[in-house]
C-alpha positions in Angstrom: 0.3 0.2 0.0 1.2 3.6 -0.8 1.4 5.8 2.1 -0.2 8.8 -0.4 -3.1 7.2 -2.3 -3.9 9.6 -5.3 -7.4 10.0 -7.4 -6.0 9.0 -11.1 -7.9 8.7 -14.2 -6.1 5.5 -15.6 -6.1 6.1 -19.7 -5.3 2.9 -21.6 -6.6 0.1 -24.4 -4.7 -3.0 -25.0 -3.0 -5.5 -23.1 0.2 -3.7 -22.2 -2.2 -1.5 -20.4 -3.8 -3.9 -17.8 -1.1 -5.0 -15.1 -0.5 -1.1 -15.2 -4.2 -0.8 -14.1 -4.0 -3.8 -11.8 -0.7 -2.2 -9.8 -2.2 1.4 -9.3 -5.0 -0.7 -7.5 -2.9 -3.2 -5.7 -0.8 0.1 -4.4 -4.0 1.3 -3.0 -4.4 4.6 -5.5 -8.4 5.4 -5.9 -9.4 5.2 -9.8 -11.2 7.7 -10.5 -12.8 6.5 -14.2 -11.0 4.4 -16.6 -11.0 5.9 -20.0 -10.4 3.4 -23.6 -11.3 3.3 -26.7 -14.8 2.1 -27.4 -15.2 -1.6 -28.7 -13.6 -1.9 -32.0 -15.4 -4.6 -34.8 -13.2 -7.9 -34.2 -13.2 -11.8 -35.3 -15.1 -13.3 -38.2 -18.6 -11.8 -37.6 -16.9 -8.6 -37.2 -18.7 -8.0 -33.9 -17.7 -5.2 -31.7 -15.1 -6.3 -28.8 -14.5 -4.4 -26.1 -10.4 -3.7 -25.6 -8.9 -5.9 -22.6 -8.6 -2.5 -20.6 -12.6 -2.0 -21.0 -13.0 -5.5 -19.8 -10.5 -5.5 -17.2 -12.2 -2.0 -16.2 -16.3 -4.0 -16.3 -14.6 -6.8 -14.4 -13.9 -4.6 -11.9 -16.9 -2.9 -11.4 -14.8 0.9 -12.4 -16.4 3.5 -13.9 -15.6 3.2 -17.6 -15.2 5.7 -20.4 -14.9 5.4 -24.1 -15.4 8.6 -25.7 -14.5 8.7 -29.5 -12.8 12.1 -28.9 -11.6 14.4 -26.4 -11.6 17.1 -28.5 -15.2 18.8 -27.6 -15.7 20.7 -24.6 -18.1 18.7 -23.0 -15.8 15.9 -22.9 -13.3 17.9 -21.7 -15.5 19.6 -18.7 -16.3 15.9 -17.8 -12.8 14.7 -17.7 -12.1 17.9 -15.6 -14.6 17.2 -13.1 -13.3 13.8 -11.9 -11.1 16.4 -10.2 -8.2 14.6 -10.2 -4.6 14.1 -8.9 -3.0 12.7 -11.9 -4.1 11.0 -15.1 -1.7 7.4 -15.6 -1.5 7.1 -19.7 -0.4 3.5 -21.2 -1.0 3.0 -24.9 -4.8 5.2 -24.6 -4.6 5.8 -28.3 -5.8 9.5 -28.7 -4.6 12.3 -28.4 -4.6 14.3 -25.7 -5.9 18.5 -25.7 -4.3 20.8 -23.5 -7.3 21.4 -21.8 -7.0 17.3 -21.0 -3.4 17.7 -19.7 -3.8 20.4 -17.9 -7.1 19.3 -16.1 -5.3 16.6 -13.3 -4.2 18.5 -10.0 -0.3 16.9 -11.0 -0.7 16.4 -14.7 -0.8 13.3 -17.0 1.9 10.8 -16.4 2.5 8.1 -19.6 4.6 5.0 -19.4 6.6 4.4 -22.6 8.5 1.6 -23.7 11.2 2.9 -24.6 14.4 4.6 -23.8 13.1 8.5 -24.9 14.0 10.2 -27.3 14.6 6.4 -28.6 11.8 5.2 -30.8 9.1 8.0 -29.7 5.8 7.0 -31.1 3.4 4.1 -31.8 5.7 0.7 -32.1 8.8 1.2 -30.0 8.9 -2.5 -29.1 8.8 -3.4 -32.5 11.0 -1.0 -34.0 13.7 -1.5 -30.9 14.0 -5.7 -32.1 13.9 -4.7 -35.9 16.7 -2.2 -35.8 19.0 -4.5 -33.6 18.7 -2.2 -30.2 20.9 -4.5 -27.7 18.7 -2.5 -24.7 15.7 -1.2 -24.2 13.3 -0.1 -21.3 10.7 2.1 -19.8 10.2 5.9 -19.4 7.7 7.4 -17.2 7.3 10.9 -18.8 5.2 13.9 -17.7 3.0 14.7 -20.8 3.1 17.9 -23.4 1.7 18.5 -26.3 4.4 16.8 -28.7 4.3 13.5 -29.7 6.7 11.7 -27.0 8.7 15.0 -26.3 8.0 15.6 -22.3 10.6 15.5 -19.8 10.9 12.3 -18.0 10.9 11.4 -14.2 11.7 7.9 -14.1 13.7 5.5 -16.5 13.9 1.5 -16.4 16.9 -0.4 -18.5 16.6 -3.7 -19.6 18.6 -6.0 -22.2 16.8 -7.2 -25.6 17.3 -11.0 -25.3 19.4 -12.1 -28.3 16.1 -14.4 -29.2 13.5 -12.3 -27.6 10.5 -11.5 -30.1 8.0 -8.6 -29.9 5.5 -10.5 -28.1 8.0 -11.7 -25.0 9.6 -8.1 -24.8 6.1 -6.8 -24.5 5.0 -9.3 -21.5 8.2 -8.2 -19.8 7.9 -4.1 -20.2 4.4 -3.8 -19.5 5.1 -5.0 -15.8 8.2 -3.0 -15.6 6.0 -0.3 -16.6 3.7 -1.3 -13.7 6.2 -1.4 -11.4 8.0 1.9 -12.7 4.8 4.0 -12.1 3.9 2.4 -9.1 7.3 3.5 -7.8 7.0 7.2 -9.4 4.0 8.3 -7.5 5.5 7.2 -4.3 8.3 8.9 -5.1 6.9 12.0 -7.0 7.5 15.0 -5.0 10.8 14.0 -5.0 11.6 13.2 -8.9 12.8 15.9 -10.9 11.6 16.1 -14.5 14.5 15.4 -16.8 14.1 17.1 -20.4 14.3 14.7 -23.0 18.0 15.5 -25.2 17.4 16.8 -29.0 20.1 13.8 -29.9 19.3 10.5 -30.8 15.5 11.3 -31.4 14.1 8.1 -33.3 10.4 7.8 -34.2 8.6 4.4 -34.3 6.3 4.4 -36.7 3.1 2.3 -36.5 3.8 -1.4 -38.3 2.0 -1.6 -41.7 1.4 -5.2 -42.7 2.9 -4.2 -45.7 6.5 -4.9 -43.9 5.8 -8.1 -43.1 7.3 -10.2 -46.1 10.5 -11.4 -45.8 13.6 -11.0 -48.2 15.5 -13.8 -48.1 18.4 -12.1 -49.6 18.7 -9.8 -46.6 21.6 -10.7 -44.3 20.7 -13.3 -41.7 20.5 -10.8 -38.8 18.2 -8.9 -40.6 15.9 -11.8 -41.5 16.3 -12.7 -37.8 15.3 -9.4 -36.3 12.3 -9.2 -38.8 11.2 -12.1 -38.1 11.2 -11.5 -33.9 10.5 -8.2 -34.4 6.9 -8.9 -36.5 6.0 -12.2 -33.7 3.1 -12.9 -33.0 1.4 -9.9 -35.2 1.7 -9.3 -37.6 4.4 -12.3 -38.5 7.2 -12.0 -40.9 5.7 -14.2 -44.0 6.5 -15.8 -47.2 4.7 -17.9 -50.0 5.3 -21.1 -50.6 3.7 -23.6 -53.4 0.5 -20.9 -52.8 0.6 -20.9 -49.2 1.5 -18.7 -46.9 3.8 -19.3 -43.8 4.2 -17.2 -40.9 7.8 -17.3 -39.3 7.2 -17.0 -35.4 10.8 -17.2 -33.7 14.1 -17.7 -35.3 17.7 -17.6 -34.6 21.0 -16.8 -36.7 23.3 -19.7 -37.3 26.0 -20.7 -39.6 24.9 -22.0 -43.2 25.0 -21.0 -46.8 22.9 -21.7 -49.8 20.8 -19.6 -52.5 18.4 -17.0 -50.6 15.6 -18.6 -49.0 16.8 -22.5 -49.6 16.0 -25.1 -46.7 19.3 -26.3 -46.0 18.6 -29.1 -43.8 15.7 -31.0 -42.4 15.6 -28.7 -39.3 14.4 -26.1 -41.1 17.3 -24.0 -41.6 17.1 -21.4 -44.1 19.8 -19.7 -46.1 20.1 -15.7 -46.4 22.0 -13.6 -48.6 24.6 -13.8 -45.9 24.6 -16.5 -43.3 21.2 -18.4 -42.2 18.2 -18.4 -39.9 16.6 -21.2 -38.0 13.1 -21.1 -38.0 11.7 -22.6 -34.3 8.5 -21.2 -34.7 5.8 -20.9 -37.1 2.2 -20.7 -39.0 0.2 -22.1 -42.1 -3.0 -20.3 -42.6 -5.8 -21.0 -40.8 -3.7 -22.8 -38.6 -2.5 -22.4 -34.8 1.2 -21.5 -33.9 3.3 -25.1 -34.0 6.9 -25.4 -33.1 8.8 -26.6 -36.0 9.1 -30.4 -35.0 5.3 -30.6 -35.0 5.0 -28.4 -38.3 7.5 -30.4 -40.1 5.5 -33.8 -39.5 2.0 -31.9 -41.3 4.3 -29.9 -43.4 7.7 -31.1 -44.7 10.3 -28.9 -45.7 12.6 -30.6 -47.2 16.5 -29.8 -47.5 16.7 -27.9 -51.1 13.0 -26.4 -50.8 13.1 -22.5 -51.6 11.0 -20.6 -49.4 
């Protein structure tokens, strides 16, 4: 339990945000309201599906709100009327107008999954792995009008594993962010906001599905980073005999051959330089499988070209 419970507006939408909401409640803070994105059509039936944060907030019987926009005066007045000490924002999905940023007594704090100013923007975890970064982390940042430009209150570092996927790193950083925001709120009076350096700014653009197709002519390290960085979604892919294969886990290994050539019976694939060992993959309409299970049902023998 924190010694100074705060009245918090929580703003988040995807699975990444859920552990943060739970951690704030565990720490004894009061959640005045939960803001998340409205339900979106999903699945084969395209029925509206609530976000993970909405589902969690409903299970906890919290005051839930999902406005389409926060730009109109009525929405801003409703937010201000909550009389929050602070807003905690993590992967919410809407730009916060200045009136929202100014409403809580102690402002709005954002949990960002990178070591700012590197990887500002929408997809910092994917981009860190795809770029070959060996380290990342989470920042607790005071929000301002710019895109992830605010001063940093607290920063936590972690190494990126050599075989770690975006999905695995996502889960670790979510837990790190939850612990970091609780620490930051406990130490709020003592933390000094540190302006971000103008040097080293990079932007993590949203992942586009058009990026997912593999080019085996790339170096093995690039192919491996692409596979791990896009796993589990959208999944790096190539076609073979009219079927799309998604690759979900890999590691760099030795070997040479024509780009895309299967070099052995253990799914080692040649790249433009070096080779990658495919550890986990998926056929269209099927669930993910480890390579041994996959190869029993869909053999890819030595010499096959992907």
